[in-house]
C-alpha positions in Angstrom: 43.3 -27.1 15.1 40.2 -28.4 13.5 39.7 -27.9 9.7 36.9 -25.5 8.8 33.8 -27.1 7.3 34.1 -25.8 3.8 30.9 -27.5 2.6 28.9 -25.9 5.4 30.5 -22.5 4.5 29.6 -22.9 0.9 26.0 -23.9 1.9 25.8 -20.9 4.1 27.0 -18.5 1.4 24.6 -20.1 -1.1 21.8 -19.7 1.4 22.7 -16.0 2.0 22.8 -15.4 -1.8 19.5 -17.0 -2.4 17.9 -15.0 0.4 19.4 -11.8 -1.0 18.0 -12.6 -4.5 14.6 -13.3 -3.0 14.6 -10.1 -0.9 14.5 -11.9 2.5 10.8 -13.0 2.5 11.2 -14.9 5.8 14.0 -13.1 7.6 15.1 -9.6 8.6 17.0 -7.5 6.1 20.7 -7.6 7.2 22.5 -4.3 7.9 24.8 -4.6 4.9 21.7 -4.5 2.6 20.0 -1.5 4.1 19.4 1.6 1.9 19.6 5.4 2.4 16.7 7.8 2.3 17.4 8.9 -1.3 16.9 5.3 -2.5 13.9 4.4 -0.4 11.8 7.6 -0.7 11.4 7.6 -4.5 10.4 3.9 -4.4 7.7 4.5 -1.9 6.5 7.6 -3.6 6.2 5.7 -6.9 4.2 3.1 -5.0 1.6 5.8 -3.9 1.3 7.5 -7.3 -1.5 5.3 -8.4 -4.4 6.0 -10.8 -6.9 4.4 -8.5 -6.2 7.2 -6.0 -7.3 9.7 -8.6 -10.8 8.2 -8.6 -11.0 8.6 -4.9 -10.1 12.2 -5.2 -12.8 12.5 -7.9 -15.4 11.2 -5.4 -14.3 13.6 -2.7 -13.6 16.7 -4.7 -17.0 17.7 -6.1 -18.7 17.2 -2.7 -17.0 20.2 -1.0 -16.0 23.8 -1.5 -12.4 23.9 -2.6 -11.2 26.1 0.2 -11.1 25.5 3.1 -13.2 22.4 3.2 -11.7 20.2 0.5 -8.1 21.2 1.2 -8.6 20.5 4.9 -10.1 17.1 4.3 -7.3 16.1 2.0 -4.7 17.3 4.5 -6.3 15.5 7.5 -7.0 12.2 5.5 -3.4 12.0 4.2 -1.9 13.0 7.5 -3.7 10.1 9.2 -2.6 7.7 6.4 1.0 9.1 6.5 1.5 8.9 10.2 0.0 5.4 10.4 2.3 4.2 7.6 5.3 6.0 9.1 4.8 4.4 12.6 4.8 1.0 11.0 7.7 2.0 8.8 9.7 3.0 11.9 9.3 -0.5 13.4 10.3 -2.0 10.1 13.4 0.1 9.9 14.4 -0.8 13.4 13.8 -4.5 13.1 14.3 -5.3 9.4 10.9 -7.0 9.4 7.8 -6.4 7.3 4.2 -6.5 8.5 3.5 -10.1 7.9 6.6 -11.1 9.9 5.7 -8.7 12.7 2.2 -10.3 12.8 3.7 -13.6 14.0 4.3 -11.9 17.3 1.0 -10.1 17.6 -1.3 -12.7 16.1 0.5 -16.0 16.5 2.1 -18.3 14.0 -1.2 -19.5 12.6 -3.2 -16.4 13.5 -0.9 -14.3 11.4 -2.1 -16.1 8.3 -5.2 -14.0 8.5 -3.0 -11.0 8.0 -1.3 -12.7 5.0 -4.7 -13.4 3.5 -6.4 -9.9 3.9 -3.3 -8.0 2.8 -2.4 -10.4 -0.1 -6.0 -10.5 -1.3 -6.4 -6.8 -1.4 -3.2 -6.3 -3.4 -4.2 -9.0 -5.9 -7.5 -7.2 -6.3 -5.8 -3.9 -7.0 -3.4 -5.5 -9.4 -6.3 -7.1 -11.4 -8.2 -3.8 -11.3 -5.2 -1.9 -12.6 -4.6 -4.3 -15.5 -8.2 -3.9 -16.6 -8.0 -0.1 -16.2 -5.1 0.0 -18.6 -7.2 -1.8 -21.3 -10.2 0.5 -20.7 -8.2 3.6 -21.0 -6.5 2.5 -24.2 -10.0 1.8 -25.6 -11.2 5.3 -24.8 -8.1 7.4 -25.6 -6.1 5.5 -28.2 -9.0 3.9 -30.0 -7.8 0.3 -29.4 -10.7 -2.1 -30.2 -12.2 -3.8 -27.1 -11.7 -7.1 -28.9 -8.0 -6.7 -28.1 -8.6 -6.2 -24.3 -7.8 -9.8 -23.5 -4.3 -9.4 -25.1 -3.6 -6.0 -23.5 -4.5 -7.3 -20.1 -2.4 -10.4 -20.7 0.7 -8.3 -21.7 0.5 -5.7 -18.9 -0.2 -8.3 -16.2 3.0 -10.1 -16.8 5.1 -7.2 -18.1 4.6 -5.0 -15.0 5.5 -7.9 -12.6 9.0 -8.0 -14.2 10.6 -5.5 -11.8 8.8 -7.1 -8.9 10.3 -10.4 -9.9 13.8 -8.9 -9.7 13.1 -7.2 -6.4 14.1 -4.0 -4.6 17.0 -3.2 -6.9 14.8 -3.0 -10.0 11.9 -1.2 -8.2 14.5 1.4 -6.9 15.9 2.2 -10.4 12.5 2.4 -12.0 11.3 4.9 -9.3 14.3 7.1 -9.7 13.4 7.7 -13.3 9.6 7.6 -13.2 8.8 9.7 -10.1 10.4 13.0 -11.2 8.9 12.5 -14.7 5.4 11.9 -13.3 5.5 14.9 -11.0 6.5 17.2 -13.8 3.8 16.0 -16.1 1.1 16.3 -13.5 2.1 19.8 -12.5 2.1 20.8 -16.1 -1.5 19.5 -16.5 -2.7 21.1 -13.2 -1.2 24.4 -14.3 -3.3 24.3 -17.5 -6.4 23.3 -15.5 -5.9 26.3 -13.3 -6.1 28.6 -16.3 -9.1 26.8 -17.8 -11.1 27.0 -14.6 -10.5 30.7 -14.0 -7.8 30.5 -11.3 -8.5 30.6 -7.6 -11.7 32.6 -8.0 -13.1 30.1 -10.5 -12.4 27.2 -8.1 -14.1 29.0 -5.2 -17.1 29.8 -7.3 -17.8 26.2 -8.1 -20.8 24.8 -6.3 -20.5 21.5 -4.5 -22.3 18.5 -6.0 -23.8 15.6 -4.2 -23.0 15.9 -0.5 -20.6 13.5 1.2 -20.1 13.3 5.0 -16.6 14.6 5.9 -16.0 11.4 8.0 -16.8 9.3 5.0 -14.6 11.5 2.8 -11.6 11.0 5.1 -12.3 7.3 5.3 -12.3 7.1 1.5 -9.0 9.0 1.4 -7.4 6.7 4.0 -9.0 3.6 2.4 -7.4 4.3 -1.0 -4.0 3.3 0.2 -4.3 2.0 3.8 -3.6 -1.5 2.5 -0.5 -0.2 0.8 0.5 1.7 3.9 0.2 -1.4 6.0 2.4 -3.2 3.6 4.9 -0.4 2.9 7.1 -2.2 5.5 8.1 -4.5 2.6 10.4 -1.7 1.5 10.8 0.5 4.6 12.5 -2.5 6.3 15.4 -1.9 3.9 16.1 1.5 5.5 19.3 2.0 7.4 17.3 2.8 10.6 13.8 3.5 11.9 14.0 7.3 11.5 14.9 7.1 7.8 12.2 4.5 7.3 9.6 6.7 9.0 10.6 9.8 7.1 10.6 8.1 3.7 7.2 6.5 4.4 5.7 9.8 5.7 6.9 11.6 2.6 5.4 9.0 0.3 2.0 8.6 2.0 1.4 12.2 3.1 2.8 14.0 0.1 2.7 11.4 -2.6 -0.8 10.0 -1.9 -2.0 13.5 -1.0 -0.8 14.8 -4.4 -2.7 12.2 -6.2 -5.9 12.8 -4.1 -5.5 16.5 -4.8 -5.0 16.0 -8.5 -8.0 13.8 -8.8 -10.2 16.2 -6.9 -8.8 19.2 -8.8 -9.4 17.6 -12.2 -12.9 16.6 -11.2 -13.7 20.1 -10.2 -12.2 21.7 -13.3 -13.3 19.2 -16.0 -15.8 16.8 -14.3 -13.2 14.1 -14.8 -10.9 12.8 -12.0 -8.5 10.8 -14.4 -5.7 13.2 -15.1 -4.7 11.1 -18.2 -8.1 11.8 -19.7 -7.8 15.4 -18.7 -4.4 15.7 -20.5 -6.1 14.3 -23.6 -8.7 17.1 -23.4 -5.8 19.5 -23.0 -4.1 18.3 -26.2 -1.4 16.4 -24.3 -2.5 12.8 -25.2 0.9 11.4 -25.8 2.3 12.8 -22.6 -0.8 11.6 -20.7 -0.2 8.1 -22.0 3.4 8.2 -20.9 2.3 9.5 -17.5 -0.2 6.6 -17.3 2.4 4.0 -18.2 4.8 5.2 -15.6 2.0 5.7 -13.0 0.7 2.1 -13.4 4.1 0.4 -13.7 5.5 1.9 -10.5 2.4 0.9 -8.5 1.6 -2.4 -10.1 5.0 -3.9 -9.6 5.0 -2.9 -5.9 1.5 -4.3 -5.6 2.4 -7.7 -6.9 5.6 -7.6 -4.9 3.6 -7.1 -1.7 1.4 -10.0 -2.6 4.4 -12.2 -3.1 5.8 -11.3 0.3 2.5 -12.0 2.0 2.2 -15.3 0.1 5.7 -16.3 1.0 4.9 -15.9 4.7 1.5 -17.6 4.4 3.1 -20.7 2.8 6.4 -20.3 4.7 8.4 -20.5 1.5 11.4 -18.5 0.3 10.3 -18.8 -3.3 9.0 -15.3 -3.7 9.8 -15.2 -7.4 7.3 -18.0 -8.0 4.6 -16.2 -6.0 5.1 -13.1 -8.2 4.2 -15.2 -11.2 1.5 -17.1 -9.5 -0.1 -13.9 -8.2 0.0 -12.3 -11.6 -1.8 -15.4 -13.0 -4.5 -15.2 -10.3 -4.9 -11.4 -11.0 -5.2 -12.2 -14.7 -8.2 -14.5 -13.9 -9.8 -11.8 -11.8 -9.3 -9.2 -14.6 -10.9 -11.6 -17.2 -13.7 -12.2 -14.6 -14.8 -8.6 -14.7 -13.4 -7.1 -11.5 -13.1 -3.7 -13.2 -16.8 -3.5 -14.0 -17.8 -3.9 -10.3 -20.0 -1.1 -9.1 -18.8 -1.6 -5.5 -15.5 0.4 -5.8 -16.3 3.0 -3.2 -17.7 0.4 -0.8 -14.5 -1.6 -1.3 -12.5 1.5 -0.3 -14.6 2.0 2.8 -14.2 -1.6 3.8 -10.4 -1.3 3.4 -10.4 1.8 5.6 -12.4 -0.2 8.2 -10.7 -3.6 8.5 -7.1 -3.0 7.6 -6.0 -0.2 10.1 -6.7 -2.4 13.2 -3.9 -4.8 11.9 -1.4 -1.9 12.2 -2.8 -0.9 15.5 -2.4 -4.4 17.0 1.2 -4.6 15.7 2.2 -1.2 17.1 0.6 -2.0 20.5 2.5 -5.3 20.6 5.8 -3.7 19.7 5.7 -0.5 21.8 3.3 -1.2 24.6 3.7 -4.9 25.3 7.3 -5.7 24.2 8.8 -2.3 25.0 10.3 -1.8 21.5 12.0 -5.1 21.1 10.8 -8.1 19.1 12.3 -11.5 19.9 14.1 -13.5 17.3 12.0 -15.0 14.5 13.4 -18.3 15.6 11.7 -18.0 18.9 8.6 -20.3 18.9 5.3 -18.4 19.1 1.8 -19.5 20.2 -0.4 -20.8 17.4 -2.7 -17.9 18.2 -1.9 -14.8 20.1 -5.4 -14.4 21.5 -4.7 -10.8 22.6 -4.1 -9.9 19.0 -7.0 -11.8 17.6 -9.5 -10.4 20.2 -8.1 -6.9 19.8 -8.4 -7.1 16.1 -12.0 -8.4 16.0 -13.1 -5.9 18.7 -11.3 -2.9 17.0 -12.8 -3.9 13.6 -16.3 -3.9 15.1 -15.7 -0.6 16.7 -14.4 0.9 13.5 -17.4 -0.5 11.6 -20.2 0.6 13.9 -18.9 3.6 15.9 -19.5 7.1 14.7 -16.5 9.3 13.8 -13.5 8.7 11.6 -13.4 5.0 10.9 -9.6 4.4 10.4 -8.8 6.4 13.6 -11.4 4.4 15.5 -9.9 1.2 14.3 -6.2 2.1 15.0 -6.9 3.6 18.4 -9.2 0.9 19.7 -6.8 -1.8 18.5 -4.0 -0.1 20.5 -6.1 0.1 23.6 -7.7 -3.3 23.4 -4.4 -5.2 22.7 -2.7 -3.6 25.6 -5.6 -4.4 28.0 -6.2 -7.9 26.7 -2.5 -8.8 26.7 -2.3 -7.9 30.4 -5.1 -10.2 31.2 -3.9 -13.1 29.0 -0.2 -12.8 29.7 0.0 -15.4 32.5 -2.0 -17.9 30.3 0.0 -17.6 27.1 3.2 -18.9 28.6 1.6 -22.3 29.1 -0.1 -22.5 25.7 1.0 -25.0 23.1 3.8 -23.5 21.0 4.2 -24.1 17.3 
């Protein structure tokens, strides 16, 4: 009987350990490392509890009557976002793959790098914006001189990426502590706000401010976290199965993001200020508001830079996710110092996210369910350099989403599904003879 190759076995074990430490950036999550609902849901909810979402609620809230208009818009917008993210989450839970790995099949081995770029860039932008937001809030509420902003931004930029560097395990434990604490603090503040505004009658008596089209309002709501929803597969792929992944993602993006949108809108109606931390300062709860803000930013910033590192690992085809966490934080630091927070184009940025990111998910879902009948091939299977069905469907769906009337994200997702299915049928005989990577 032949002796076992002990060196190969050691190398295999070392490789598996390294992949586990790096959170499987270029491979499916194996069954033994899958997580239950109670682990995954708080992590995803912590990801969605982001201060930037409060500002979107502040834009939407004053433009509508509280009931039924505002509540209906918040419900519809977050349902769209939640279902979209949950459908991608289901695929991730079934396959163990995240969005950028799925994109290899639907966009091609080189074409998928566009997905890496657009998802990675938006996450770095949010990370840089969030670091600058922390400095600005400390200037306003804690009296920290602006001359110290460079130091605050430097500290939080690298401190908040610590849990992302460790990976899923650290993100999980932080969320278990932070999410319940944040929910309690926010409910406390909203209860005080209800009394200050005069209860239900007071809310209903408030006159809407500058009007906003309901389609634009829904697009803003979806746009706040559609990039995050598209990349939530970075964590939902750790679920034990597709159903758990879909349920955890739906809870996070429908309830979690919806709660933040509602809180921002409610605060804007009651006090003319969407930032609940500033509201808590007005309510005499400054210390608790700062604790809420710290937890709020930490649980989202670490997930944001984690998402960048995964997209970057796929773009460069490297397993060194840890290095990309640090590199991404450094790039975000440069953007923060460059003044990204002062940009007057925040709402336009949200609208663009709601336009050009949902078609990516639509293409991936069409590829998985309609073209491949719910079964991806192995990642080791060579793919075309460009899957032209995916590229054409994405460009066409983005154009439809941008120019067509109606709800922009729905237009983008639906048209991507239809276009990919139709174009893939036409191009299928040709793709088999294309040059493979």
